[in-house]
C-alpha positions as CSV (number, residue, x, y, z in Angstrom):
1,X,-29.7,-33.1,-15.4
2,X,-27.9,-30.4,-13.5
3,X,-24.5,-31.0,-12.0
4,X,-23.4,-29.3,-8.8
5,X,-20.9,-27.2,-10.8
6,X,-23.5,-26.1,-13.3
7,X,-25.9,-25.2,-10.5
8,X,-23.2,-23.2,-8.8
9,X,-22.4,-21.3,-12.0
10,X,-26.1,-20.5,-12.4
11,X,-26.3,-19.1,-8.9
12,X,-23.1,-17.0,-9.6
13,X,-24.6,-15.7,-12.8
14,X,-27.8,-14.7,-11.0
15,X,-25.8,-12.9,-8.3
16,X,-23.7,-11.1,-10.9
17,X,-26.7,-10.0,-12.9
18,X,-28.5,-8.8,-9.7
19,X,-25.4,-6.8,-8.7
20,X,-25.1,-5.3,-12.1
21,X,-28.8,-4.2,-12.1
22,X,-28.4,-2.8,-8.6
23,X,-25.3,-0.7,-9.6
24,X,-27.3,0.6,-12.6
């Protein structure tokens, strides 16, 4: 069961990883 907060954190993590990969 995902909470809204956990889902938000997952989205943030995905964005951060994508940004990191884009920078590299």
